C-alpha positions in Angstrom: -6.3 29.3 -20.1 -6.1 27.5 -16.7 -6.8 30.5 -14.4 -9.9 31.5 -16.2 -11.0 27.9 -16.1 -10.1 27.8 -12.7 -12.2 30.7 -11.9 -15.6 29.8 -13.9 -15.3 26.2 -11.8 -15.5 29.1 -8.5 -18.2 30.9 -10.1 -20.1 28.0 -10.9 -19.1 26.1 -7.4 -20.7 29.1 -5.1 -23.9 29.1 -7.6 -24.7 26.2 -7.0 -23.1 25.7 -3.2 -26.0 28.7 -2.6 -28.9 26.8 -3.5 -28.6 25.1 -0.1 -30.9 26.0 2.8 -31.1 24.3 6.2 -34.1 22.4 5.5 -32.1 20.0 2.8 -28.9 20.3 4.7 -29.8 17.4 6.8 -30.5 15.0 3.8 -27.3 16.0 1.1 -25.5 15.6 4.4 -27.2 12.0 4.9 -26.3 10.9 1.5 -22.5 12.2 1.5 -21.5 10.0 4.2 -20.4 6.9 3.5 -22.2 5.0 6.1 -25.5 6.0 4.2 -24.9 3.2 1.4 -25.0 0.5 3.4 -28.4 -0.9 2.6 -27.5 -0.2 -1.1 -24.5 -2.4 -0.9 -26.1 -5.7 0.5 -28.6 -5.1 -2.1 -26.2 -5.1 -4.3 -24.3 -8.0 -2.7 -27.9 -9.9 -2.8 -28.6 -9.5 -6.5 -24.9 -10.5 -7.8 -25.1 -13.1 -5.9 -27.8 -14.3 -7.0 -27.6 -13.8 -10.1 -23.7 -15.2 -11.3 -23.5 -17.8 -8.5 -20.7 -18.1 -6.1 -17.6 -18.6 -7.9 -18.2 -15.4 -10.1 -19.7 -13.5 -7.3 -16.4 -13.9 -5.3 -14.0 -12.5 -8.6 -16.7 -9.9 -8.0 -16.2 -9.1 -4.7 -12.5 -9.5 -5.7 -12.7 -6.9 -9.0 -14.9 -4.2 -6.7 -12.3 -4.3 -3.8 -9.2 -3.8 -6.7 -10.5 -1.0 -8.6 -12.6 0.3 -5.2 -9.3 0.9 -3.9 -7.1 1.8 -7.3 -9.9 5.2 -7.2 -8.8 5.7 -3.8 -5.5 5.6 -4.5 -5.7 7.8 -7.7 -7.8 10.2 -5.6 -5.1 10.9 -2.8 -2.3 10.9 -5.5 -3.4 14.0 -7.6 -5.2 15.4 -4.4 -1.7 16.0 -3.3 0.2 16.2 -6.7 -2.0 18.8 -7.7 -2.9 20.4 -4.3 -5.9 22.2 -5.1 -7.1 23.5 -2.3 -10.7 22.2 -1.1 -13.4 25.1 -1.6 -13.7 25.8 2.7 -10.0 26.1 2.4 -9.6 28.6 -0.8 -9.5 32.0 0.7 -11.0 33.1 -2.4 -14.2 31.6 -1.7 -14.3 29.8 2.2 -16.4 33.6 3.5 -18.2 33.5 1.0 -19.8 29.5 0.6 -21.9 27.7 2.7 -20.0 24.7 4.6 -22.8 22.4 5.5 -20.1 20.5 7.6 -18.8 21.3 11.1 -15.5 20.4 9.8 -13.9 20.9 6.1 -11.8 18.0 5.6 -8.0 17.9 3.9 -7.0 20.7 2.8 -6.6 19.3 -0.9 -9.4 18.0 -3.3 -8.9 17.7 -6.8 -10.6 15.0 -7.2 -13.0 13.7 -5.5 -13.0 10.1 -4.5 -16.9 9.9 -3.4 -17.1 10.9 -7.5 -14.8 8.9 -8.3 -15.9 5.7 -5.9 -19.6 5.8 -7.1 -19.2 6.2 -10.3 -17.0 3.3 -10.4 -19.8 1.0 -8.9 -22.4 2.6 -11.1 -20.1 1.6 -14.2 -18.8 -1.8 -13.4 -22.5 -2.9 -12.3 -24.0 -1.8 -15.3 -21.7 -3.5 -17.1 -21.1 -6.7 -15.8 -25.3 -7.3 -15.1 -27.1 -5.1 -17.6 -28.6 -8.5 -18.9 -29.1 -9.3 -15.7 -31.1 -6.8 -13.5 -33.4 -4.5 -15.5 -33.0 -0.4 -14.7 -30.3 -1.3 -12.3 -28.1 1.5 -14.5 -30.2 3.9 -14.5 -30.9 3.7 -10.8 -27.6 3.9 -9.9 -26.4 6.8 -12.0 -29.7 8.5 -10.1 -27.9 7.6 -6.5 -23.8 8.3 -7.2 -25.0 11.3 -9.7 -26.7 12.5 -5.5 -23.5 11.7 -4.1 -21.1 14.0 -6.6 -23.4 16.6 -5.8 -23.8 16.1 -2.3 -19.8 17.1 -2.0 -20.2 20.6 -3.8 -23.7 21.3 -1.9 -21.9 20.4 1.8 -19.3 22.7 0.4 -16.1 19.8 -0.2 -15.3 20.0 -4.1 -15.0 22.5 -6.9 -17.3 21.5 -9.8 -14.2 19.3 -11.7 -13.1 18.2 -8.4 -16.3 16.2 -9.0 -16.5 15.9 -13.2 -13.0 14.2 -12.9 -13.7 11.8 -9.8 -16.8 11.0 -12.2 -14.8 10.2 -15.4 -12.0 8.7 -13.5 -14.9 6.5 -11.7 -15.8 5.9 -15.0 -13.5 4.5 -16.6 -12.4 2.4 -13.7 -15.5 0.6 -14.1 -14.8 -0.3 -17.3 -11.4 -1.2 -17.2 -12.1 -3.0 -13.9 -15.3 -5.2 -16.3 -13.3 -5.9 -18.4 -10.9 -7.3 -16.1 -14.1 -9.1 -14.4 -14.7 -10.9 -17.6 -11.1 -11.7 -18.0 -11.0 -13.6 -15.2 -14.0 -15.7 -15.6 -12.5 -16.5 -19.0 -9.1 -18.2 -17.6 -10.7 -19.3 -14.4 -13.8 -21.1 -17.2 -10.8 -22.8 -19.2 
């Protein structure tokens, strides 16, 4: 059963990856670059500070830092524990796929830290600020979905790598939002 799932994952990857063309490569490379989100992060920090105030904002930043650290480290643990080759390192697909990047990245790709981190941000910000900033969750969900898909487009992750990363990110965002509210109660009492 697992072999069939992996086979389907590879076929779906080849389909999605094959949809790309040179006209869009620059856009997806920009989007997949972690530095491209810096303006978004500054915007999110600004609105969070305005909505929460200094004390809550400091706790908010600490929770985000811990959340990203946790998702990143869990991703690395799984990458080396599962040891599933990235598509660009997989001999079954590497010769027939589009690799947009000039390099492939690390040898293993299960699961995507990009997807996990971006969806952790979506989940955390949406849950913490949902009553304060209208449409924030929708905007962040669209951004994170594009970032996640960019990893397939450029050829460094399979769809299951992305789906797992999204799931882990949503879970960690929820968990750290609960921790945030817990610490706020402790600080205020």
